[in-house]
N, C-alpha and C positions, 0 to 999 in steps of 0.2 A: 390422464395423459397430457394434461394441459400444463403441468409443472415444468418450469424451466430448468435446464441443466445448471448445476452449480460447479464451479471451477475453483481450483486453488492456485495461489500465487505465493511463491517464496518471498520472504521479506529480505530485501538487500541489506547488506552491513552498512552501518552508519545512520540508520533511520532513528530519529529521536522519538520519544514518547509523544511529543506534541504533534509530529507529522502523523504518527499512527492513529492518534485520537482524531485528527482532522479527516483522514481518509475513511475511517471506520464510520464516523458520523455522517460525513458529506455524501458518501456513496452507498451507505446501507450495508456495509461488509461485516463479517464476523472474523474474530481472531480465533484460530484453532491451533492447539498444540499437537505436533506429530512427533514421531520418533526422529525425524530428520530436522526438527526445529519448528518454530511457529510459522504458520501460513495465514494468509487472508483468504477467506471463503466468500464467494459471491457469484453473481452473473458475469459472464464474460465481458459484457460491455462496461459494467461498473468496475471491474478489475482493470480494464484498459484505461479508463479514466483516471483511476487511482495511481496507476503506474505513471501516467503523464504528470500528475500532481507531484508524486514522489520525485521524479526526475527534475522537475522545475524547482522544487524546494532544495534539493541537493545542490543543483547548479548555483542557486542563489547563495546558499551557505558557502560554497567554494569561492565565489566572488568576494563575499565578505571576508573570508580568511586571507585571500590574496592581497587585500588592501592593507593588512597589518604589517 
């Protein structure tokens, strides 16, 4: 009963492979394919950290594209 609950987080559109590899490796997550599409599987805290990382990476990419 000491096992932590695992959660799923849907992957938002526009996520690159590089970002996916970063969050999977950095936060110890797993990639799982479901009928609704791929999801990240992990502890709630790790998924929250991954979500923050993804948002920051997407915002940075948007800023880069705005400069063009």
